N, C-alpha and C positions, 0 to 999 in steps of 0.2 A: 838455476834447475834445484840443483841441488841445496842451496840455502831457502831453498823456500820449503823443499818438502822434509830437513830435520830441524826446519827455528816452528815452524805454522804446521803441515798433512801428519805430522809423525806425531804434532799436537792437538790433533780433531778426532777423538774417539768416539767411534759411535756407535754403545751397547756393548762400550769396553773392551771391546774389537775386531772396531770395522774402523779402518781406515786409509780416506786413497792417496793413493799413489800418484800423484802428478809431477814429477820426473821423469815420464816417460813425453809426457808431450813433446822434453828433451828429441826426443828420436819418431818421433811420428813425422817432427816439422823437419828436418835432418832435409837436404836437397834430393827430388829426384834421380839424379843421373850417377846419387854420390856410385862413387867401388860399392863394392861387396867387402873386400876386408877395413877397409877402413867403417862402414858399418859395424861393423861388428863390436872394430877394432874398440871404438871407438865410447857403445854403450855397452857393451864389459863395461869397460873403464870405468861408465860412470858407476855403473850396478857396486861395480866393484867400492867403488868411495862413497859412498849408502850405505856397504856395506862395513866399513869402516865407520862409520862416525854413529848407524847404528845398534854393530856388534850381530851383525850375525850369519857368520860366518860361508859369506858369498853364495845366497840365496840370490840375493838383486840381482849382483850380475852374472847367474844365471836366470835367471828369470829376468832380462831385461834383451842378453845374450837371444837369445830363445827365438822372444818377440822380428827379435833384426831378423832370426834368418828366413819369419814370415812369410816375413815386411817387400821383400820386393814383388811375391807372388802374390800379395793383398792388395798392393800399390796400380798391380796391370790391372788385377778384371778392373777395379773404379774411378783409373784411366784411359781403361787401353785405348780408346780416341784419339785421347792425348799427344802431342810429340814433347817427348823429356827437357827435346833444352827451350821449350815454350811456357815450364815449369817450373822454375824457381825450388818449393816447395808445394805444397799439400796446403789448400785454404779454399778457404770457400766459395771465392771464387774463380775461384777453375778447376775445379775438377765436380764442386756442386752443394747443396749442404746437405740432401739426404748419402752419397758416396764419399761426403768427406761423416757423417755419421756412423755410417755400416764402414767404413777402412781401421777409425777406430773405435772401433766397438768392439772388432773381431782381437784387434792383435792386446786389447784391453785385457780383453777374453783370456785371450794366447796368453799372456804375461802373469796376473791376477790366476788364475788355475794353473799354474804351475807354481809362481810364488808358494799359496796358499798349501800347493801341496806337500814340498817343498821344506816350508815350514815346522809339520806337522809331521810326513816320512810316516805313512803310513793311512793304511786305507780301512777303516773298521771305524774314522767318522765320520764314510760319506758323505754327507746331505748337512753333516752340516759346515763339511769344509765347500762342497758344492754353493750353499747356500752367501756363504763368509766373500765367497771369490764372488758369485752375484749382486748381492748385494755392494760391497767394495768397487767393483766397477761402472755400475749407480752413477758413483757415486763420485768414483772414477773423471767419469764419462763424464759432466757434468760442469764441475772444472777447466776439465779438459776442452767443450767447445761453447764456453765461456774467451778461456784463454785466444784457440783459433780467430772470436768475433775481433780479440785484440790486438792480431800479427799483424796485421793492411793488411791493405789491398797484393799484393801479386804473395800472398805468402811470409814472403823472410826478415 
């Protein structure tokens, strides 16, 4: 995921400042019953590696960590009637298309809002930052939903 992000997706620019952050797909597809500490460590590590390539002062690490903090609660909302032992990771087949879309959308919005506000680190351009986060989230969700379609029947 990091190689795809660094080599391909970081080079996709819309209007000069909007680009998809599909590396977070990795966090979305982690196993449902993963320990919280492992989830946070993996998310932070992946973000930190991307920060190293992008020279971005840990904003990806913090945004990924923040997203991972909310993942268990958001996942519970959209898969409340499923047994974690029956579901390796979220997919179209085990939580449904709408639930998968909403689960992904909420977490992507959390990630992107955090990322763009940390990048700007001021609120005087609030509308521009929010619009950038929303548009980038839309582009990211498009790629993520396609990626979910290729993850296979069990979501592995």
